[in-house]
C-alpha positions as CSV (number, residue, x, y, z in Angstrom):
1,M,-104.1,-136.1,18.9
2,I,-100.5,-135.9,17.8
3,S,-97.9,-135.0,20.3
4,F,-94.8,-132.8,20.0
5,T,-94.4,-132.3,23.8
6,C,-91.0,-133.9,24.2
7,D,-88.5,-136.3,22.6
8,Y,-89.2,-139.4,24.7
9,N,-92.9,-140.0,24.1
10,E,-92.2,-143.3,22.3
11,G,-90.4,-146.4,23.6
12,A,-87.2,-147.3,21.7
13,H,-85.8,-147.7,18.2
14,P,-86.9,-151.0,16.7
15,A,-83.2,-152.1,16.3
16,I,-82.8,-151.9,20.1
17,L,-86.0,-153.9,20.7
18,E,-84.9,-156.5,18.2
19,R,-81.5,-156.8,19.9
20,L,-83.0,-157.1,23.3
21,V,-85.3,-159.9,22.2
22,A,-82.5,-161.7,20.3
23,T,-80.2,-161.6,23.4
24,N,-82.9,-162.2,26.0
25,F,-81.8,-165.7,27.0
26,V,-78.1,-165.1,26.8
27,Q,-76.6,-165.5,30.3
28,E,-74.3,-162.7,31.3
29,P,-73.0,-161.2,34.6
30,G,-74.7,-158.2,36.2
31,Y,-73.9,-154.6,37.1
32,G,-72.3,-153.8,33.7
33,A,-69.8,-156.7,33.7
34,D,-71.4,-158.2,30.7
35,S,-70.0,-158.5,27.2
36,F,-72.6,-156.2,25.7
37,T,-71.6,-153.3,28.0
38,A,-67.9,-154.0,27.3
39,S,-68.6,-153.7,23.5
40,A,-70.6,-150.5,24.0
41,R,-67.8,-148.9,26.0
42,A,-65.3,-149.9,23.2
43,R,-67.6,-148.4,20.5
44,I,-68.0,-145.1,22.4
45,C,-64.2,-144.8,23.0
46,E,-63.6,-145.4,19.3
47,A,-66.3,-142.8,18.4
48,I,-64.8,-140.1,20.5
49,G,-61.2,-140.9,19.6
50,H,-60.1,-141.5,23.2
51,P,-59.1,-145.2,23.8
52,E,-58.2,-144.3,27.4
53,A,-61.7,-142.9,28.2
54,Q,-63.8,-144.3,31.0
55,V,-67.4,-144.9,30.2
56,F,-70.2,-145.7,32.7
57,F,-73.9,-146.3,32.1
58,L,-76.5,-144.9,34.4
59,T,-80.3,-145.2,34.4
60,G,-81.7,-141.6,33.9
61,G,-80.7,-138.0,33.3
62,T,-81.4,-136.5,36.7
63,Q,-79.6,-139.3,38.5
64,T,-76.7,-138.9,36.1
65,N,-76.4,-135.2,36.6
66,S,-76.7,-135.3,40.4
67,T,-74.3,-138.3,40.6
68,V,-71.6,-136.8,38.4
69,I,-71.7,-133.4,40.2
70,A,-71.9,-134.9,43.7
71,T,-68.9,-137.2,43.1
72,M,-66.7,-134.5,41.6
73,L,-67.3,-131.8,44.2
74,R,-66.0,-131.4,47.7
75,D,-68.4,-130.7,50.5
76,Y,-68.0,-127.0,50.4
77,Q,-68.3,-126.6,46.7
78,G,-71.1,-125.8,44.3
79,V,-71.6,-126.0,40.5
80,V,-71.8,-123.0,38.2
81,A,-74.6,-123.1,35.6
82,A,-76.6,-120.7,33.4
83,A,-79.8,-119.4,35.1
84,T,-81.8,-121.5,32.7
85,G,-79.6,-124.6,33.1
86,H,-81.4,-127.9,33.4
87,I,-79.9,-128.6,36.9
88,A,-81.1,-125.1,38.1
89,V,-84.6,-125.3,36.8
90,H,-86.0,-128.7,35.9
91,E,-84.4,-131.3,38.2
92,A,-86.4,-130.6,41.4
93,G,-83.3,-129.5,43.4
94,A,-81.6,-132.9,42.9
95,V,-78.2,-131.3,43.0
96,E,-79.0,-129.4,46.1
97,Y,-80.4,-132.6,47.6
98,T,-76.8,-134.0,47.5
99,G,-75.6,-131.0,49.5
100,H,-74.2,-128.9,46.6
101,K,-75.6,-125.5,45.6
102,V,-76.2,-124.5,42.0
103,L,-74.5,-121.2,41.5
104,T,-76.3,-119.4,38.6
105,I,-74.9,-116.8,36.2
106,P,-76.7,-114.9,33.4
107,Q,-78.0,-116.8,30.4
108,H,-78.3,-115.7,26.8
109,Q,-80.9,-117.9,24.9
110,G,-79.9,-120.7,27.3
111,K,-76.2,-120.2,27.1
112,M,-73.5,-118.8,29.4
113,C,-70.7,-116.8,28.0
114,A,-67.0,-117.2,28.9
115,S,-66.5,-113.5,29.8
116,E,-69.3,-113.6,32.4
117,L,-68.1,-116.9,33.8
118,K,-64.7,-115.3,34.2
119,A,-66.2,-112.2,35.8
120,F,-68.1,-114.3,38.3
121,L,-65.0,-116.3,39.3
122,E,-62.9,-113.1,39.6
123,G,-65.6,-111.5,41.7
124,F,-65.8,-114.5,44.0
125,Y,-62.1,-114.6,44.8
126,A,-62.0,-110.8,45.0
127,D,-64.5,-110.9,47.9
128,G,-62.6,-110.8,51.1
129,S,-65.1,-113.1,52.8
130,F,-65.1,-115.8,50.2
131,D,-64.2,-118.3,52.9
132,H,-67.7,-117.9,54.2
133,M,-69.3,-118.7,50.8
134,V,-70.0,-121.7,48.6
135,F,-66.9,-122.2,46.5
136,P,-67.4,-122.7,42.7
137,G,-66.1,-126.3,42.2
138,M,-67.1,-127.1,38.6
139,V,-69.0,-125.6,35.6
140,Y,-72.1,-127.2,34.0
141,I,-73.5,-126.6,30.5
142,S,-75.9,-128.5,28.4
143,F,-75.5,-129.3,24.7
144,P,-78.1,-128.4,23.3
145,T,-79.3,-126.0,25.9
146,E,-82.8,-125.8,27.4
147,Y,-83.7,-123.5,24.5
148,G,-82.4,-125.8,21.8
149,T,-79.4,-123.5,21.2
150,L,-75.8,-124.6,20.6
151,Y,-72.4,-123.6,21.7
152,S,-70.0,-123.1,18.8
153,K,-66.5,-124.6,19.0
154,E,-65.1,-121.2,19.7
155,E,-67.6,-120.5,22.5
156,L,-67.0,-123.9,24.1
157,S,-63.2,-123.5,23.8
158,A,-63.4,-120.1,25.5
159,I,-65.4,-121.5,28.4
160,Y,-63.1,-124.5,28.8
161,A,-60.1,-122.1,28.8
162,V,-61.7,-120.2,31.8
163,C,-62.3,-123.6,33.6
164,R,-58.7,-124.6,33.2
165,E,-57.5,-121.2,34.4
166,Y,-59.4,-121.7,37.6
167,S,-58.8,-125.5,37.8
168,L,-62.5,-126.3,37.5
169,P,-63.8,-129.4,35.6
170,L,-66.2,-128.7,32.8
171,F,-69.3,-131.0,32.7
172,V,-71.3,-131.1,29.5
173,D,-74.8,-132.5,29.8
174,G,-75.6,-134.3,26.5
175,A,-79.1,-135.6,27.2
176,R,-79.9,-134.5,23.7
177,L,-76.4,-134.7,22.4
178,G,-77.3,-136.4,19.1
179,Y,-79.7,-133.7,18.1
180,G,-77.0,-131.0,18.8
181,L,-74.3,-132.8,16.8
182,M,-76.5,-133.3,13.8
183,S,-77.8,-129.8,13.6
184,P,-76.7,-127.9,10.5
185,A,-75.6,-125.1,12.8
186,C,-73.2,-127.3,14.7
187,D,-69.5,-126.9,14.0
188,L,-68.4,-129.5,16.6
189,S,-67.8,-133.2,16.2
190,L,-68.1,-135.8,18.9
191,K,-64.3,-136.0,19.0
192,D,-64.1,-132.2,19.3
193,L,-66.4,-132.2,22.2
194,A,-64.4,-134.9,24.0
195,G,-61.4,-132.7,23.8
196,L,-63.1,-129.6,25.2
197,C,-64.5,-130.9,28.5
198,D,-63.6,-133.1,31.5
199,V,-66.8,-135.2,31.5
200,F,-69.8,-135.4,29.3
201,T,-72.9,-137.5,28.9
202,I,-74.4,-139.2,25.8
203,G,-78.1,-139.2,26.2
204,G,-80.0,-142.4,25.4
205,T,-83.4,-141.7,26.9
206,K,-84.2,-138.9,24.5
207,V,-82.3,-140.3,21.4
208,G,-83.8,-143.7,20.8
209,A,-83.2,-145.8,23.9
210,L,-85.7,-147.1,26.4
211,C,-83.6,-145.6,29.2
212,G,-80.0,-144.8,30.1
213,E,-77.3,-142.3,29.8
214,A,-73.6,-142.8,29.1
215,V,-71.1,-140.9,31.3
216,V,-67.8,-140.4,29.6
217,F,-64.5,-139.2,31.2
218,P,-62.5,-138.7,28.0
219,S,-59.1,-138.6,29.7
220,G,-59.9,-141.5,31.9
221,K,-59.9,-139.4,35.1
222,A,-63.1,-140.5,36.7
223,P,-63.5,-139.8,40.4
224,E,-62.0,-142.6,42.5
225,H,-64.5,-145.4,43.1
226,F,-67.0,-143.7,40.8
227,F,-68.7,-147.1,40.2
228,T,-69.3,-147.5,43.9
229,M,-70.7,-144.0,44.2
230,V,-73.0,-144.6,41.3
231,K,-74.5,-147.5,43.2
232,Q,-74.8,-145.3,46.3
233,H,-76.9,-142.8,44.3
234,G,-79.3,-145.6,43.1
235,A,-78.2,-145.1,39.5
236,L,-76.7,-148.6,38.9
237,L,-78.8,-151.3,37.2
238,A,-78.3,-154.9,38.4
239,K,-79.2,-155.9,34.8
240,G,-76.5,-153.6,33.3
241,R,-77.0,-155.5,30.0
242,L,-80.1,-153.3,29.5
243,T,-78.1,-150.2,29.0
244,G,-75.1,-152.0,27.4
245,I,-77.2,-153.6,24.7
246,Q,-78.9,-150.3,23.9
247,F,-75.8,-148.2,23.6
248,D,-74.0,-151.0,21.7
249,T,-76.8,-150.9,19.2
250,L,-76.9,-147.1,19.0
251,F,-73.2,-147.0,18.3
252,T,-73.2,-149.7,15.6
253,D,-73.1,-148.3,12.1
254,G,-73.7,-144.8,13.3
255,L,-77.3,-145.4,14.3
256,Y,-77.2,-142.8,17.1
257,L,-76.4,-139.9,14.7
258,K,-78.5,-141.2,11.9
259,I,-81.7,-141.2,13.9
260,A,-80.9,-137.8,15.4
261,K,-80.5,-136.3,12.0
262,G,-83.9,-137.5,11.0
263,A,-85.4,-135.6,14.0
264,I,-83.4,-132.5,13.0
265,D,-84.6,-132.6,9.4
266,L,-88.2,-132.8,10.5
267,A,-87.7,-130.0,13.1
268,M,-86.4,-127.7,10.3
269,Q,-89.5,-128.6,8.2
270,L,-91.8,-127.8,11.3
271,K,-90.1,-124.5,11.9
272,A,-90.3,-123.5,8.2
273,M,-94.0,-124.5,8.2
274,F,-94.8,-122.3,11.2
275,V,-93.0,-119.3,9.7
276,A,-94.6,-119.7,6.3
277,K,-98.0,-119.6,8.0
278,G,-97.2,-116.4,9.8
279,Y,-96.4,-117.6,13.2
280,E,-93.5,-115.9,15.1
281,L,-90.6,-117.7,16.6
282,F,-89.5,-117.0,20.1
283,L,-85.9,-117.7,19.0
284,D,-84.4,-119.4,16.0
285,S,-83.5,-122.8,17.4
286,P,-81.2,-125.0,15.2
287,T,-82.1,-128.3,16.9
288,N,-85.1,-130.5,17.5
289,Q,-86.7,-128.2,20.0
290,Q,-88.7,-125.3,18.3
291,F,-90.1,-122.4,20.3
292,I,-93.2,-120.8,18.8
293,L,-95.1,-117.8,20.1
294,L,-98.9,-118.6,20.2
295,T,-101.8,-116.4,21.0
296,P,-104.6,-117.6,23.3
297,E,-106.7,-117.9,20.1
298,A,-104.2,-120.0,18.4
299,M,-103.8,-122.3,21.4
300,E,-107.6,-122.7,21.5
301,R,-107.6,-123.8,17.8
302,L,-105.0,-126.5,18.5
303,E,-106.7,-127.8,21.7
304,G,-107.6,-131.4,21.5
305,K,-105.7,-131.8,18.2
306,V,-102.0,-131.1,19.0
307,A,-100.1,-131.6,22.2
308,Y,-97.1,-129.3,23.0
309,E,-95.5,-127.7,26.0
310,I,-96.0,-124.2,27.3
311,W,-92.5,-123.0,28.2
312,E,-93.4,-119.6,29.6
313,R,-96.2,-117.0,29.4
314,L,-95.6,-113.4,28.3
315,A,-97.2,-110.3,29.7
316,D,-99.1,-109.7,26.4
317,G,-101.0,-112.9,26.9
318,R,-99.0,-115.0,24.4
319,A,-97.2,-118.1,25.4
320,V,-93.8,-119.4,24.4
321,T,-94.5,-123.0,23.4
322,R,-92.2,-125.8,22.6
323,F,-92.7,-128.3,19.8
324,A,-90.1,-131.1,19.9
325,T,-89.4,-133.7,17.3
326,S,-87.6,-136.9,18.0
327,W,-86.0,-140.0,16.4
328,A,-89.6,-141.4,16.1
329,T,-91.3,-138.4,14.5
330,T,-92.6,-139.1,11.1
331,P,-93.2,-137.0,8.0
332,Q,-96.8,-138.0,8.2
333,Q,-97.1,-136.3,11.6
334,I,-95.6,-133.1,10.3
335,A,-98.0,-133.2,7.4
336,Q,-100.9,-133.7,9.9
337,L,-99.8,-130.7,11.9
338,E,-99.6,-128.6,8.7
339,E,-103.2,-129.6,7.9
340,I,-104.4,-128.6,11.3
341,L,-102.6,-125.3,11.2
């Protein structure tokens, strides 16, 4: 059985494991006060071109999203997201659990558009009873989206312009950021992204790390006492060196983007292979998540040989399935899938 269910089936990149072993007996302070974490922060600040940035390391994606959102919103505010946004669909109500509603607007292949965001905000403030409603307090997008799609620099700039018009912080969830940046369809750099949002994350869990996400406030404007609130949310590691060493390794010699590119290259091969064999794409994803339409007969042929995710079922009996490559996917696995098909 070969698995393409997600991009965190494996443990960690060998360079990370080697570094963890090599530093195992080095004594360092806890809670992110260690030298490895300081080095990782400096490397990320250099990579994004913002020496004034504040960088924090949290344990997992859901904790990170809920912590960032909860600490940046007031009690009466919610967060605006596309209807298919990760926080609206796949995080078990974690944001609502902190007391903040997810306010959804239409999605287009996983993306929101600036004009509909603006219309939503205009409609909210045009309602004479808005004082009785949940106020929009920030905007959330993910890059890539849940459907593997990407915002162009123009699209992201337009969304950020609306956010600034309404004084709303823009939060970019980068759980799969490396795969987005290395897509041939991406016209954004890491430095571009840092200049077009108020806070973003660099995903480690899905891009080569054992665990961990970096939260980056490019302009150095993190919420007051953010570190303390991270601990309140249970997202702070006592052995902060674990995330520090991992991100220090990922941001040494461009490893983070190199391994992400490998996943993208193989995802493009996988997509071309399905198309060549007559399978239909649900949408043309430019990233490591590929969405293939499979009939019940096709799924039966793959049963017990290939693992993948069923994203949604259509009325005609077909299923939208997701095949995801990762930093650890090999050409041999792609060849094996081709043989099975």
